[in-house]
N, C-alpha and C positions, 0 to 999 in steps of 0.2 A: 504494500500500500504506500502510495506517495504521500509525503507530509509537506505542508506549507503553512506559513503563518498568514494571518489575515491580511496584512498589508500587501504581501506579494500576491495573494489570491485576488485582491481587489484590482491590482495592476493588470493582471492577465486573465480576468474572469472568463472572457469569451473563449479563449484558447483552452483553458482548463476544463470548461464545460464540454466543449467539443471532444477533447481527448478522453474525458471520462465516459462519454457516450460511445465514442468510436471503439475504444479499447476495453470497455467494461472494467476499468481500473478504478477502484474506490480512491477517493482523495480525502485525507484527514486534514482539517483546517484548524490550526491552533489559535486560540485567543487568550487574553488575560483572564477571561471569565470561564473558560472551559473549551472543549473541542467539539467539532461537528464533523460529520462524514457526508461527503457528496457521493451519491450512487447514481448510476444510470437507471433509467426506468426498468430496463430488462433485468438488471441485478436485483432491484427492489422487488419486482414481481416474482422473481425466483425465490427470494427469501420468504415472501408471503406464502408461496406454494409449499415450500419446505416446512414452514411452521404449521400450515394447515395439515399436511400429510402426517407429520409427526405427532399431531395432537389427536389423531384418530387411532385408537388401540388396535383395531384390525389391520389398518394400513401399516402401522409401525411394526407389527408382528410379521407381515408379509415382507417388508423391507429387510428386517433382520434375518428372516429365513432365506431370502435371496442372497444376502451378503455371505451367509454361511454355507451356501450351496457351491460345491466345487464346480469349476468350469466343465469338467468332464461329464457332469450330470446335466448340463444345460443343452438345449437344442440350438441349432445354428439360426442366425438371423433369417435365412431364406425359408426356414420351416415355420416361422412365426406367422400365424394367421391374424391379419389386422382387421 
């Protein structure tokens, strides 16, 4: 994560916004009163989706089960029925 102080952020705000969006790289902005994080909308939506999925007991169990499944027991992508 890139870090910047508020004064430098203000000087180059347009470029920093565009880079955050283009590269999905969060930006931590330091101030005397605390810090803030600038995220792309894509990253923000991904975080919300992750929080939602992990808040559901059934989905959380499926994810953990999937993570614990060896690749040798998985089917290939071509075999997945969408």
